[in-house]
mmCIF file of the protein (N, C-alpha, C, O) and its ligand, coordinates in Angstrom:
data_MODEL
# 
_entry.id   MODEL 
# 
loop_
_entity.id 
_entity.type 
_entity.pdbx_number_of_molecules 
1 polymer     1 
2 non-polymer 1 
# 
_entity_poly.entity_id                      1 
_entity_poly.type                           'polypeptide(L)' 
_entity_poly.nstd_linkage                   no 
_entity_poly.nstd_monomer                   no 
_entity_poly.pdbx_seq_one_letter_code       MEECPSCAIEVAHKPEVCPYCGYEFPRQSSSRTLMAWVMAILLAWPLFEVIKLIF 
_entity_poly.pdbx_seq_one_letter_code_can   MEECPSCAIEVAHKPEVCPYCGYEFPRQSSSRTLMAWVMAILLAWPLFEVIKLIF 
_entity_poly.pdbx_strand_id                 A 
# 
loop_
_entity_poly_seq.entity_id 
_entity_poly_seq.num 
_entity_poly_seq.mon_id 
_entity_poly_seq.hetero 
1 1  MET n 
1 2  GLU n 
1 3  GLU n 
1 4  CYS n 
1 5  PRO n 
1 6  SER n 
1 7  CYS n 
1 8  ALA n 
1 9  ILE n 
1 10 GLU n 
1 11 VAL n 
1 12 ALA n 
1 13 HIS n 
1 14 LYS n 
1 15 PRO n 
1 16 GLU n 
1 17 VAL n 
1 18 CYS n 
1 19 PRO n 
1 20 TYR n 
1 21 CYS n 
1 22 GLY n 
1 23 TYR n 
1 24 GLU n 
1 25 PHE n 
1 26 PRO n 
1 27 ARG n 
1 28 GLN n 
1 29 SER n 
1 30 SER n 
1 31 SER n 
1 32 ARG n 
1 33 THR n 
1 34 LEU n 
1 35 MET n 
1 36 ALA n 
1 37 TRP n 
1 38 VAL n 
1 39 MET n 
1 40 ALA n 
1 41 ILE n 
1 42 LEU n 
1 43 LEU n 
1 44 ALA n 
1 45 TRP n 
1 46 PRO n 
1 47 LEU n 
1 48 PHE n 
1 49 GLU n 
1 50 VAL n 
1 51 ILE n 
1 52 LYS n 
1 53 LEU n 
1 54 ILE n 
1 55 PHE n 
# 
loop_
_struct_asym.id 
_struct_asym.entity_id 
A 1 
B 2 
# 
loop_
_chem_comp.id 
_chem_comp.type 
_chem_comp.mon_nstd_flag 
ALA 'L-peptide linking' y 
ARG 'L-peptide linking' y 
CYS 'L-peptide linking' y 
GLN 'L-peptide linking' y 
GLU 'L-peptide linking' y 
GLY 'peptide linking'   y 
HIS 'L-peptide linking' y 
ILE 'L-peptide linking' y 
LEU 'L-peptide linking' y 
LYS 'L-peptide linking' y 
MET 'L-peptide linking' y 
PHE 'L-peptide linking' y 
PRO 'L-peptide linking' y 
SER 'L-peptide linking' y 
THR 'L-peptide linking' y 
TRP 'L-peptide linking' y 
TYR 'L-peptide linking' y 
VAL 'L-peptide linking' y 
ZN  non-polymer         . 
# 
_pdbx_entity_nonpoly.entity_id   2 
_pdbx_entity_nonpoly.name        ? 
_pdbx_entity_nonpoly.comp_id     ZN 
# 
_pdbx_nonpoly_scheme.asym_id         B 
_pdbx_nonpoly_scheme.entity_id       2 
_pdbx_nonpoly_scheme.mon_id          ZN 
_pdbx_nonpoly_scheme.ndb_seq_num     1 
_pdbx_nonpoly_scheme.pdb_seq_num     101 
_pdbx_nonpoly_scheme.auth_seq_num    101 
_pdbx_nonpoly_scheme.pdb_mon_id      ZN 
_pdbx_nonpoly_scheme.auth_mon_id     ZN 
_pdbx_nonpoly_scheme.pdb_strand_id   A 
_pdbx_nonpoly_scheme.pdb_ins_code    . 
# 
loop_
_atom_site.group_PDB 
_atom_site.id 
_atom_site.type_symbol 
_atom_site.label_atom_id 
_atom_site.label_alt_id 
_atom_site.label_comp_id 
_atom_site.label_asym_id 
_atom_site.label_entity_id 
_atom_site.label_seq_id 
_atom_site.pdbx_PDB_ins_code 
_atom_site.Cartn_x 
_atom_site.Cartn_y 
_atom_site.Cartn_z 
_atom_site.occupancy 
_atom_site.B_iso_or_equiv 
_atom_site.pdbx_formal_charge 
_atom_site.auth_seq_id 
_atom_site.auth_comp_id 
_atom_site.auth_asym_id 
_atom_site.auth_atom_id 
_atom_site.pdbx_PDB_model_num 
ATOM   1   N  N  . MET A 1 1  ? 0.844  -1.203 0.000   1.00 0.00 ? 1   MET A N  1 
ATOM   2   C  CA . MET A 1 1  ? 0.000  0.000  0.000   1.00 0.00 ? 1   MET A CA 1 
ATOM   3   C  C  . MET A 1 1  ? 0.881  1.255  0.000   1.00 0.00 ? 1   MET A C  1 
ATOM   4   O  O  . MET A 1 1  ? 1.902  1.321  0.684   1.00 0.00 ? 1   MET A O  1 
ATOM   5   N  N  . GLU A 1 2  ? 0.460  2.228  -0.775  1.00 0.00 ? 2   GLU A N  1 
ATOM   6   C  CA . GLU A 1 2  ? 1.154  3.513  -0.807  1.00 0.00 ? 2   GLU A CA 1 
ATOM   7   C  C  . GLU A 1 2  ? 0.254  4.567  -0.180  1.00 0.00 ? 2   GLU A C  1 
ATOM   8   O  O  . GLU A 1 2  ? -0.971 4.502  -0.291  1.00 0.00 ? 2   GLU A O  1 
ATOM   9   N  N  . GLU A 1 3  ? 0.868  5.524  0.470   1.00 0.00 ? 3   GLU A N  1 
ATOM   10  C  CA . GLU A 1 3  ? 0.091  6.590  1.087   1.00 0.00 ? 3   GLU A CA 1 
ATOM   11  C  C  . GLU A 1 3  ? 0.320  7.894  0.330   1.00 0.00 ? 3   GLU A C  1 
ATOM   12  O  O  . GLU A 1 3  ? 1.454  8.298  0.076   1.00 0.00 ? 3   GLU A O  1 
ATOM   13  N  N  . CYS A 1 4  ? -0.766 8.523  -0.013  1.00 0.00 ? 4   CYS A N  1 
ATOM   14  C  CA . CYS A 1 4  ? -0.662 9.809  -0.710  1.00 0.00 ? 4   CYS A CA 1 
ATOM   15  C  C  . CYS A 1 4  ? -0.092 10.838 0.268   1.00 0.00 ? 4   CYS A C  1 
ATOM   16  O  O  . CYS A 1 4  ? -0.664 11.045 1.338   1.00 0.00 ? 4   CYS A O  1 
ATOM   17  N  N  . PRO A 1 5  ? 1.017  11.482 -0.075  1.00 0.00 ? 5   PRO A N  1 
ATOM   18  C  CA . PRO A 1 5  ? 1.615  12.466 0.845   1.00 0.00 ? 5   PRO A CA 1 
ATOM   19  C  C  . PRO A 1 5  ? 0.787  13.737 0.967   1.00 0.00 ? 5   PRO A C  1 
ATOM   20  O  O  . PRO A 1 5  ? 1.008  14.548 1.866   1.00 0.00 ? 5   PRO A O  1 
ATOM   21  N  N  . SER A 1 6  ? -0.158 13.904 0.067   1.00 0.00 ? 6   SER A N  1 
ATOM   22  C  CA . SER A 1 6  ? -0.969 15.121 0.078   1.00 0.00 ? 6   SER A CA 1 
ATOM   23  C  C  . SER A 1 6  ? -2.195 14.978 0.966   1.00 0.00 ? 6   SER A C  1 
ATOM   24  O  O  . SER A 1 6  ? -2.460 15.820 1.824   1.00 0.00 ? 6   SER A O  1 
ATOM   25  N  N  . CYS A 1 7  ? -2.957 13.873 0.740   1.00 0.00 ? 7   CYS A N  1 
ATOM   26  C  CA . CYS A 1 7  ? -4.198 13.708 1.499   1.00 0.00 ? 7   CYS A CA 1 
ATOM   27  C  C  . CYS A 1 7  ? -4.135 12.525 2.453   1.00 0.00 ? 7   CYS A C  1 
ATOM   28  O  O  . CYS A 1 7  ? -5.103 12.261 3.167   1.00 0.00 ? 7   CYS A O  1 
ATOM   29  N  N  . ALA A 1 8  ? -3.019 11.810 2.480   1.00 0.00 ? 8   ALA A N  1 
ATOM   30  C  CA . ALA A 1 8  ? -2.782 10.713 3.424   1.00 0.00 ? 8   ALA A CA 1 
ATOM   31  C  C  . ALA A 1 8  ? -3.756 9.566  3.247   1.00 0.00 ? 8   ALA A C  1 
ATOM   32  O  O  . ALA A 1 8  ? -3.955 8.773  4.168   1.00 0.00 ? 8   ALA A O  1 
ATOM   33  N  N  . ILE A 1 9  ? -4.362 9.469  2.082   1.00 0.00 ? 9   ILE A N  1 
ATOM   34  C  CA . ILE A 1 9  ? -5.246 8.345  1.799   1.00 0.00 ? 9   ILE A CA 1 
ATOM   35  C  C  . ILE A 1 9  ? -4.423 7.208  1.219   1.00 0.00 ? 9   ILE A C  1 
ATOM   36  O  O  . ILE A 1 9  ? -3.523 7.432  0.410   1.00 0.00 ? 9   ILE A O  1 
ATOM   37  N  N  . GLU A 1 10 ? -4.731 6.003  1.631   1.00 0.00 ? 10  GLU A N  1 
ATOM   38  C  CA . GLU A 1 10 ? -3.966 4.869  1.142   1.00 0.00 ? 10  GLU A CA 1 
ATOM   39  C  C  . GLU A 1 10 ? -4.516 4.408  -0.195  1.00 0.00 ? 10  GLU A C  1 
ATOM   40  O  O  . GLU A 1 10 ? -5.723 4.248  -0.374  1.00 0.00 ? 10  GLU A O  1 
ATOM   41  N  N  . VAL A 1 11 ? -3.592 4.198  -1.138  1.00 0.00 ? 11  VAL A N  1 
ATOM   42  C  CA . VAL A 1 11 ? -3.975 3.737  -2.464  1.00 0.00 ? 11  VAL A CA 1 
ATOM   43  C  C  . VAL A 1 11 ? -3.192 2.462  -2.772  1.00 0.00 ? 11  VAL A C  1 
ATOM   44  O  O  . VAL A 1 11 ? -2.024 2.324  -2.408  1.00 0.00 ? 11  VAL A O  1 
ATOM   45  N  N  . ALA A 1 12 ? -3.864 1.541  -3.449  1.00 0.00 ? 12  ALA A N  1 
ATOM   46  C  CA . ALA A 1 12 ? -3.177 0.348  -3.903  1.00 0.00 ? 12  ALA A CA 1 
ATOM   47  C  C  . ALA A 1 12 ? -2.223 0.741  -5.014  1.00 0.00 ? 12  ALA A C  1 
ATOM   48  O  O  . ALA A 1 12 ? -2.542 1.641  -5.792  1.00 0.00 ? 12  ALA A O  1 
ATOM   49  N  N  . HIS A 1 13 ? -1.089 0.116  -5.118  1.00 0.00 ? 13  HIS A N  1 
ATOM   50  C  CA . HIS A 1 13 ? -0.098 0.403  -6.171  1.00 0.00 ? 13  HIS A CA 1 
ATOM   51  C  C  . HIS A 1 13 ? -0.011 1.890  -6.479  1.00 0.00 ? 13  HIS A C  1 
ATOM   52  O  O  . HIS A 1 13 ? -1.023 2.534  -6.757  1.00 0.00 ? 13  HIS A O  1 
ATOM   53  N  N  . LYS A 1 14 ? 1.164  2.416  -6.430  1.00 0.00 ? 14  LYS A N  1 
ATOM   54  C  CA . LYS A 1 14 ? 1.380  3.843  -6.644  1.00 0.00 ? 14  LYS A CA 1 
ATOM   55  C  C  . LYS A 1 14 ? 0.843  4.279  -8.009  1.00 0.00 ? 14  LYS A C  1 
ATOM   56  O  O  . LYS A 1 14 ? 1.371  3.885  -9.049  1.00 0.00 ? 14  LYS A O  1 
ATOM   57  N  N  . PRO A 1 15 ? -0.208 5.094  -7.992  1.00 0.00 ? 15  PRO A N  1 
ATOM   58  C  CA . PRO A 1 15 ? -0.750 5.576  -9.265  1.00 0.00 ? 15  PRO A CA 1 
ATOM   59  C  C  . PRO A 1 15 ? 0.040  6.783  -9.757  1.00 0.00 ? 15  PRO A C  1 
ATOM   60  O  O  . PRO A 1 15 ? 0.888  7.312  -9.038  1.00 0.00 ? 15  PRO A O  1 
ATOM   61  N  N  . GLU A 1 16 ? -0.238 7.215  -10.978 1.00 0.00 ? 16  GLU A N  1 
ATOM   62  C  CA . GLU A 1 16 ? 0.421  8.420  -11.485 1.00 0.00 ? 16  GLU A CA 1 
ATOM   63  C  C  . GLU A 1 16 ? -0.118 9.645  -10.762 1.00 0.00 ? 16  GLU A C  1 
ATOM   64  O  O  . GLU A 1 16 ? 0.618  10.574 -10.429 1.00 0.00 ? 16  GLU A O  1 
ATOM   65  N  N  . VAL A 1 17 ? -1.432 9.615  -10.531 1.00 0.00 ? 17  VAL A N  1 
ATOM   66  C  CA . VAL A 1 17 ? -2.088 10.736 -9.871  1.00 0.00 ? 17  VAL A CA 1 
ATOM   67  C  C  . VAL A 1 17 ? -3.013 10.174 -8.795  1.00 0.00 ? 17  VAL A C  1 
ATOM   68  O  O  . VAL A 1 17 ? -3.679 9.164  -9.020  1.00 0.00 ? 17  VAL A O  1 
ATOM   69  N  N  . CYS A 1 18 ? -3.061 10.816 -7.631  1.00 0.00 ? 18  CYS A N  1 
ATOM   70  C  CA . CYS A 1 18 ? -3.968 10.386 -6.573  1.00 0.00 ? 18  CYS A CA 1 
ATOM   71  C  C  . CYS A 1 18 ? -5.403 10.545 -7.056  1.00 0.00 ? 18  CYS A C  1 
ATOM   72  O  O  . CYS A 1 18 ? -5.780 11.624 -7.512  1.00 0.00 ? 18  CYS A O  1 
ATOM   73  N  N  . PRO A 1 19 ? -6.218 9.483  -6.965  1.00 0.00 ? 19  PRO A N  1 
ATOM   74  C  CA . PRO A 1 19 ? -7.601 9.582  -7.450  1.00 0.00 ? 19  PRO A CA 1 
ATOM   75  C  C  . PRO A 1 19 ? -8.483 10.458 -6.564  1.00 0.00 ? 19  PRO A C  1 
ATOM   76  O  O  . PRO A 1 19 ? -9.598 10.814 -6.945  1.00 0.00 ? 19  PRO A O  1 
ATOM   77  N  N  . TYR A 1 20 ? -7.978 10.802 -5.379  1.00 0.00 ? 20  TYR A N  1 
ATOM   78  C  CA . TYR A 1 20 ? -8.813 11.575 -4.451  1.00 0.00 ? 20  TYR A CA 1 
ATOM   79  C  C  . TYR A 1 20 ? -8.514 13.062 -4.504  1.00 0.00 ? 20  TYR A C  1 
ATOM   80  O  O  . TYR A 1 20 ? -9.428 13.883 -4.571  1.00 0.00 ? 20  TYR A O  1 
ATOM   81  N  N  . CYS A 1 21 ? -7.230 13.409 -4.475  1.00 0.00 ? 21  CYS A N  1 
ATOM   82  C  CA . CYS A 1 21 ? -6.886 14.831 -4.416  1.00 0.00 ? 21  CYS A CA 1 
ATOM   83  C  C  . CYS A 1 21 ? -6.145 15.311 -5.658  1.00 0.00 ? 21  CYS A C  1 
ATOM   84  O  O  . CYS A 1 21 ? -5.936 16.512 -5.830  1.00 0.00 ? 21  CYS A O  1 
ATOM   85  N  N  . GLY A 1 22 ? -5.747 14.381 -6.524  1.00 0.00 ? 22  GLY A N  1 
ATOM   86  C  CA . GLY A 1 22 ? -5.082 14.789 -7.756  1.00 0.00 ? 22  GLY A CA 1 
ATOM   87  C  C  . GLY A 1 22 ? -3.595 15.002 -7.596  1.00 0.00 ? 22  GLY A C  1 
ATOM   88  O  O  . GLY A 1 22 ? -2.943 15.524 -8.500  1.00 0.00 ? 22  GLY A O  1 
ATOM   89  N  N  . TYR A 1 23 ? -3.045 14.604 -6.452  1.00 0.00 ? 23  TYR A N  1 
ATOM   90  C  CA . TYR A 1 23 ? -1.602 14.738 -6.239  1.00 0.00 ? 23  TYR A CA 1 
ATOM   91  C  C  . TYR A 1 23 ? -0.833 13.880 -7.239  1.00 0.00 ? 23  TYR A C  1 
ATOM   92  O  O  . TYR A 1 23 ? -1.151 12.707 -7.431  1.00 0.00 ? 23  TYR A O  1 
ATOM   93  N  N  . GLU A 1 24 ? 0.173  14.464 -7.871  1.00 0.00 ? 24  GLU A N  1 
ATOM   94  C  CA . GLU A 1 24 ? 0.970  13.719 -8.839  1.00 0.00 ? 24  GLU A CA 1 
ATOM   95  C  C  . GLU A 1 24 ? 2.125  13.041 -8.117  1.00 0.00 ? 24  GLU A C  1 
ATOM   96  O  O  . GLU A 1 24 ? 2.983  13.704 -7.534  1.00 0.00 ? 24  GLU A O  1 
ATOM   97  N  N  . PHE A 1 25 ? 2.138  11.707 -8.163  1.00 0.00 ? 25  PHE A N  1 
ATOM   98  C  CA . PHE A 1 25 ? 3.212  10.962 -7.525  1.00 0.00 ? 25  PHE A CA 1 
ATOM   99  C  C  . PHE A 1 25 ? 4.484  11.099 -8.353  1.00 0.00 ? 25  PHE A C  1 
ATOM   100 O  O  . PHE A 1 25 ? 4.435  11.006 -9.579  1.00 0.00 ? 25  PHE A O  1 
ATOM   101 N  N  . PRO A 1 26 ? 5.614  11.315 -7.702  1.00 0.00 ? 26  PRO A N  1 
ATOM   102 C  CA . PRO A 1 26 ? 6.868  11.394 -8.450  1.00 0.00 ? 26  PRO A CA 1 
ATOM   103 C  C  . PRO A 1 26 ? 7.196  10.045 -9.069  1.00 0.00 ? 26  PRO A C  1 
ATOM   104 O  O  . PRO A 1 26 ? 7.118  9.008  -8.410  1.00 0.00 ? 26  PRO A O  1 
ATOM   105 N  N  . ARG A 1 27 ? 7.558  10.072 -10.328 1.00 0.00 ? 27  ARG A N  1 
ATOM   106 C  CA . ARG A 1 27 ? 7.870  8.850  -11.056 1.00 0.00 ? 27  ARG A CA 1 
ATOM   107 C  C  . ARG A 1 27 ? 9.292  8.401  -10.739 1.00 0.00 ? 27  ARG A C  1 
ATOM   108 O  O  . ARG A 1 27 ? 10.219 9.209  -10.685 1.00 0.00 ? 27  ARG A O  1 
ATOM   109 N  N  . GLN A 1 28 ? 9.442  7.100  -10.531 1.00 0.00 ? 28  GLN A N  1 
ATOM   110 C  CA . GLN A 1 28 ? 10.781 6.527  -10.373 1.00 0.00 ? 28  GLN A CA 1 
ATOM   111 C  C  . GLN A 1 28 ? 11.231 6.076  -11.758 1.00 0.00 ? 28  GLN A C  1 
ATOM   112 O  O  . GLN A 1 28 ? 11.287 4.881  -12.048 1.00 0.00 ? 28  GLN A O  1 
ATOM   113 N  N  . SER A 1 29 ? 11.548 7.041  -12.601 1.00 0.00 ? 29  SER A N  1 
ATOM   114 C  CA . SER A 1 29 ? 11.873 6.721  -13.981 1.00 0.00 ? 29  SER A CA 1 
ATOM   115 C  C  . SER A 1 29 ? 13.241 6.072  -14.098 1.00 0.00 ? 29  SER A C  1 
ATOM   116 O  O  . SER A 1 29 ? 14.143 6.331  -13.300 1.00 0.00 ? 29  SER A O  1 
ATOM   117 N  N  . SER A 1 30 ? 13.374 5.226  -15.107 1.00 0.00 ? 30  SER A N  1 
ATOM   118 C  CA . SER A 1 30 ? 14.641 4.520  -15.311 1.00 0.00 ? 30  SER A CA 1 
ATOM   119 C  C  . SER A 1 30 ? 15.730 5.494  -15.749 1.00 0.00 ? 30  SER A C  1 
ATOM   120 O  O  . SER A 1 30 ? 16.911 5.271  -15.485 1.00 0.00 ? 30  SER A O  1 
ATOM   121 N  N  . SER A 1 31 ? 15.327 6.583  -16.425 1.00 0.00 ? 31  SER A N  1 
ATOM   122 C  CA . SER A 1 31 ? 16.327 7.551  -16.877 1.00 0.00 ? 31  SER A CA 1 
ATOM   123 C  C  . SER A 1 31 ? 16.960 8.251  -15.683 1.00 0.00 ? 31  SER A C  1 
ATOM   124 O  O  . SER A 1 31 ? 18.144 8.586  -15.715 1.00 0.00 ? 31  SER A O  1 
ATOM   125 N  N  . ARG A 1 32 ? 16.183 8.472  -14.637 1.00 0.00 ? 32  ARG A N  1 
ATOM   126 C  CA . ARG A 1 32 ? 16.731 9.098  -13.432 1.00 0.00 ? 32  ARG A CA 1 
ATOM   127 C  C  . ARG A 1 32 ? 17.720 8.151  -12.763 1.00 0.00 ? 32  ARG A C  1 
ATOM   128 O  O  . ARG A 1 32 ? 18.763 8.582  -12.271 1.00 0.00 ? 32  ARG A O  1 
ATOM   129 N  N  . THR A 1 33 ? 17.393 6.856  -12.745 1.00 0.00 ? 33  THR A N  1 
ATOM   130 C  CA . THR A 1 33 ? 18.300 5.866  -12.178 1.00 0.00 ? 33  THR A CA 1 
ATOM   131 C  C  . THR A 1 33 ? 19.593 5.832  -12.976 1.00 0.00 ? 33  THR A C  1 
ATOM   132 O  O  . THR A 1 33 ? 20.681 5.741  -12.408 1.00 0.00 ? 33  THR A O  1 
ATOM   133 N  N  . LEU A 1 34 ? 19.466 5.907  -14.299 1.00 0.00 ? 34  LEU A N  1 
ATOM   134 C  CA . LEU A 1 34 ? 20.644 5.915  -15.169 1.00 0.00 ? 34  LEU A CA 1 
ATOM   135 C  C  . LEU A 1 34 ? 21.496 7.138  -14.876 1.00 0.00 ? 34  LEU A C  1 
ATOM   136 O  O  . LEU A 1 34 ? 22.721 7.042  -14.811 1.00 0.00 ? 34  LEU A O  1 
ATOM   137 N  N  . MET A 1 35 ? 20.861 8.280  -14.700 1.00 0.00 ? 35  MET A N  1 
ATOM   138 C  CA . MET A 1 35 ? 21.586 9.511  -14.394 1.00 0.00 ? 35  MET A CA 1 
ATOM   139 C  C  . MET A 1 35 ? 22.339 9.370  -13.077 1.00 0.00 ? 35  MET A C  1 
ATOM   140 O  O  . MET A 1 35 ? 23.474 9.829  -12.949 1.00 0.00 ? 35  MET A O  1 
ATOM   141 N  N  . ALA A 1 36 ? 21.704 8.735  -12.107 1.00 0.00 ? 36  ALA A N  1 
ATOM   142 C  CA . ALA A 1 36 ? 22.339 8.536  -10.812 1.00 0.00 ? 36  ALA A CA 1 
ATOM   143 C  C  . ALA A 1 36 ? 23.588 7.672  -10.964 1.00 0.00 ? 36  ALA A C  1 
ATOM   144 O  O  . ALA A 1 36 ? 24.614 7.938  -10.338 1.00 0.00 ? 36  ALA A O  1 
ATOM   145 N  N  . TRP A 1 37 ? 23.495 6.639  -11.798 1.00 0.00 ? 37  TRP A N  1 
ATOM   146 C  CA . TRP A 1 37 ? 24.648 5.765  -12.047 1.00 0.00 ? 37  TRP A CA 1 
ATOM   147 C  C  . TRP A 1 37 ? 25.768 6.523  -12.731 1.00 0.00 ? 37  TRP A C  1 
ATOM   148 O  O  . TRP A 1 37 ? 26.933 6.389  -12.359 1.00 0.00 ? 37  TRP A O  1 
ATOM   149 N  N  . VAL A 1 38 ? 25.411 7.333  -13.747 1.00 0.00 ? 38  VAL A N  1 
ATOM   150 C  CA . VAL A 1 38 ? 26.416 8.113  -14.470 1.00 0.00 ? 38  VAL A CA 1 
ATOM   151 C  C  . VAL A 1 38 ? 27.118 9.064  -13.508 1.00 0.00 ? 38  VAL A C  1 
ATOM   152 O  O  . VAL A 1 38 ? 28.341 9.204  -13.544 1.00 0.00 ? 38  VAL A O  1 
ATOM   153 N  N  . MET A 1 39 ? 26.341 9.712  -12.651 1.00 0.00 ? 39  MET A N  1 
ATOM   154 C  CA . MET A 1 39 ? 26.919 10.636 -11.675 1.00 0.00 ? 39  MET A CA 1 
ATOM   155 C  C  . MET A 1 39 ? 27.863 9.902  -10.731 1.00 0.00 ? 39  MET A C  1 
ATOM   156 O  O  . MET A 1 39 ? 28.951 10.391 -10.426 1.00 0.00 ? 39  MET A O  1 
ATOM   157 N  N  . ALA A 1 40 ? 27.440 8.716  -10.267 1.00 0.00 ? 40  ALA A N  1 
ATOM   158 C  CA . ALA A 1 40 ? 28.253 7.937  -9.341  1.00 0.00 ? 40  ALA A CA 1 
ATOM   159 C  C  . ALA A 1 40 ? 29.570 7.534  -9.992  1.00 0.00 ? 40  ALA A C  1 
ATOM   160 O  O  . ALA A 1 40 ? 30.628 7.596  -9.366  1.00 0.00 ? 40  ALA A O  1 
ATOM   161 N  N  . ILE A 1 41 ? 29.495 7.122  -11.256 1.00 0.00 ? 41  ILE A N  1 
ATOM   162 C  CA . ILE A 1 41 ? 30.709 6.706  -11.973 1.00 0.00 ? 41  ILE A CA 1 
ATOM   163 C  C  . ILE A 1 41 ? 31.631 7.908  -12.179 1.00 0.00 ? 41  ILE A C  1 
ATOM   164 O  O  . ILE A 1 41 ? 32.844 7.803  -12.001 1.00 0.00 ? 41  ILE A O  1 
ATOM   165 N  N  . LEU A 1 42 ? 31.051 9.046  -12.553 1.00 0.00 ? 42  LEU A N  1 
ATOM   166 C  CA . LEU A 1 42 ? 31.856 10.253 -12.775 1.00 0.00 ? 42  LEU A CA 1 
ATOM   167 C  C  . LEU A 1 42 ? 32.551 10.683 -11.486 1.00 0.00 ? 42  LEU A C  1 
ATOM   168 O  O  . LEU A 1 42 ? 33.694 11.139 -11.509 1.00 0.00 ? 42  LEU A O  1 
ATOM   169 N  N  . LEU A 1 43 ? 31.848 10.532 -10.359 1.00 0.00 ? 43  LEU A N  1 
ATOM   170 C  CA . LEU A 1 43 ? 32.427 10.918 -9.077  1.00 0.00 ? 43  LEU A CA 1 
ATOM   171 C  C  . LEU A 1 43 ? 33.492 9.924  -8.643  1.00 0.00 ? 43  LEU A C  1 
ATOM   172 O  O  . LEU A 1 43 ? 34.475 10.300 -8.005  1.00 0.00 ? 43  LEU A O  1 
ATOM   173 N  N  . ALA A 1 44 ? 33.299 8.652  -8.989  1.00 0.00 ? 44  ALA A N  1 
ATOM   174 C  CA . ALA A 1 44 ? 34.226 7.610  -8.557  1.00 0.00 ? 44  ALA A CA 1 
ATOM   175 C  C  . ALA A 1 44 ? 35.444 7.519  -9.466  1.00 0.00 ? 44  ALA A C  1 
ATOM   176 O  O  . ALA A 1 44 ? 36.480 6.991  -9.062  1.00 0.00 ? 44  ALA A O  1 
ATOM   177 N  N  . TRP A 1 45 ? 35.329 8.032  -10.700 1.00 0.00 ? 45  TRP A N  1 
ATOM   178 C  CA . TRP A 1 45 ? 36.398 7.881  -11.685 1.00 0.00 ? 45  TRP A CA 1 
ATOM   179 C  C  . TRP A 1 45 ? 37.755 8.421  -11.203 1.00 0.00 ? 45  TRP A C  1 
ATOM   180 O  O  . TRP A 1 45 ? 38.752 7.707  -11.310 1.00 0.00 ? 45  TRP A O  1 
ATOM   181 N  N  . PRO A 1 46 ? 37.830 9.652  -10.678 1.00 0.00 ? 46  PRO A N  1 
ATOM   182 C  CA . PRO A 1 46 ? 39.136 10.149 -10.206 1.00 0.00 ? 46  PRO A CA 1 
ATOM   183 C  C  . PRO A 1 46 ? 39.726 9.263  -9.130  1.00 0.00 ? 46  PRO A C  1 
ATOM   184 O  O  . PRO A 1 46 ? 40.945 9.118  -9.039  1.00 0.00 ? 46  PRO A O  1 
ATOM   185 N  N  . LEU A 1 47 ? 38.874 8.674  -8.321  1.00 0.00 ? 47  LEU A N  1 
ATOM   186 C  CA . LEU A 1 47 ? 39.336 7.771  -7.265  1.00 0.00 ? 47  LEU A CA 1 
ATOM   187 C  C  . LEU A 1 47 ? 40.025 6.553  -7.868  1.00 0.00 ? 47  LEU A C  1 
ATOM   188 O  O  . LEU A 1 47 ? 41.071 6.117  -7.388  1.00 0.00 ? 47  LEU A O  1 
ATOM   189 N  N  . PHE A 1 48 ? 39.424 6.006  -8.931  1.00 0.00 ? 48  PHE A N  1 
ATOM   190 C  CA . PHE A 1 48 ? 40.026 4.860  -9.617  1.00 0.00 ? 48  PHE A CA 1 
ATOM   191 C  C  . PHE A 1 48 ? 41.373 5.246  -10.215 1.00 0.00 ? 48  PHE A C  1 
ATOM   192 O  O  . PHE A 1 48 ? 42.327 4.470  -10.158 1.00 0.00 ? 48  PHE A O  1 
ATOM   193 N  N  . GLU A 1 49 ? 41.449 6.434  -10.783 1.00 0.00 ? 49  GLU A N  1 
ATOM   194 C  CA . GLU A 1 49 ? 42.697 6.900  -11.387 1.00 0.00 ? 49  GLU A CA 1 
ATOM   195 C  C  . GLU A 1 49 ? 43.795 7.005  -10.332 1.00 0.00 ? 49  GLU A C  1 
ATOM   196 O  O  . GLU A 1 49 ? 44.935 6.611  -10.581 1.00 0.00 ? 49  GLU A O  1 
ATOM   197 N  N  . VAL A 1 50 ? 43.465 7.525  -9.176  1.00 0.00 ? 50  VAL A N  1 
ATOM   198 C  CA . VAL A 1 50 ? 44.421 7.663  -8.087  1.00 0.00 ? 50  VAL A CA 1 
ATOM   199 C  C  . VAL A 1 50 ? 44.899 6.292  -7.628  1.00 0.00 ? 50  VAL A C  1 
ATOM   200 O  O  . VAL A 1 50 ? 46.088 6.085  -7.388  1.00 0.00 ? 50  VAL A O  1 
ATOM   201 N  N  . ILE A 1 51 ? 43.953 5.354  -7.508  1.00 0.00 ? 51  ILE A N  1 
ATOM   202 C  CA . ILE A 1 51 ? 44.301 3.997  -7.075  1.00 0.00 ? 51  ILE A CA 1 
ATOM   203 C  C  . ILE A 1 51 ? 45.250 3.363  -8.084  1.00 0.00 ? 51  ILE A C  1 
ATOM   204 O  O  . ILE A 1 51 ? 46.197 2.673  -7.707  1.00 0.00 ? 51  ILE A O  1 
ATOM   205 N  N  . LYS A 1 52 ? 44.990 3.601  -9.371  1.00 0.00 ? 52  LYS A N  1 
ATOM   206 C  CA . LYS A 1 52 ? 45.856 3.039  -10.425 1.00 0.00 ? 52  LYS A CA 1 
ATOM   207 C  C  . LYS A 1 52 ? 47.265 3.621  -10.332 1.00 0.00 ? 52  LYS A C  1 
ATOM   208 O  O  . LYS A 1 52 ? 48.249 2.921  -10.571 1.00 0.00 ? 52  LYS A O  1 
ATOM   209 N  N  . LEU A 1 53 ? 47.356 4.906  -9.984  1.00 0.00 ? 53  LEU A N  1 
ATOM   210 C  CA . LEU A 1 53 ? 48.665 5.568  -9.877  1.00 0.00 ? 53  LEU A CA 1 
ATOM   211 C  C  . LEU A 1 53 ? 49.446 5.027  -8.681  1.00 0.00 ? 53  LEU A C  1 
ATOM   212 O  O  . LEU A 1 53 ? 50.665 4.868  -8.739  1.00 0.00 ? 53  LEU A O  1 
ATOM   213 N  N  . ILE A 1 54 ? 48.727 4.751  -7.607  1.00 0.00 ? 54  ILE A N  1 
ATOM   214 C  CA . ILE A 1 54 ? 49.392 4.300  -6.380  1.00 0.00 ? 54  ILE A CA 1 
ATOM   215 C  C  . ILE A 1 54 ? 49.893 2.867  -6.535  1.00 0.00 ? 54  ILE A C  1 
ATOM   216 O  O  . ILE A 1 54 ? 51.022 2.543  -6.165  1.00 0.00 ? 54  ILE A O  1 
ATOM   217 N  N  . PHE A 1 55 ? 49.020 2.007  -7.097  1.00 0.00 ? 55  PHE A N  1 
ATOM   218 C  CA . PHE A 1 55 ? 49.406 0.592  -7.223  1.00 0.00 ? 55  PHE A CA 1 
ATOM   219 C  C  . PHE A 1 55 ? 50.019 0.270  -8.589  1.00 0.00 ? 55  PHE A C  1 
ATOM   220 O  O  . PHE A 1 55 ? 50.391 -0.875 -8.845  1.00 0.00 ? 55  PHE A O  1 
HETATM 221 ZN ZN . ZN  B 2 .  ? -4.243 12.291 -2.391  1.00 0.00 2 101 ZN  A ZN 1 
# 
């Protein structure tokens, strides 16, 4: 069960929009997950380079 953060009504399976108050649920899009991975790799890359230089 998901709870609408706007009206606190419980809804089965997270809908796109709350059927009671019209609150738009934030989408867990795959592109956002991909962006998070790209950011993580970009942040970790200099660390890998340093490790390669040391060893
Ligand atoms: Zn709602």
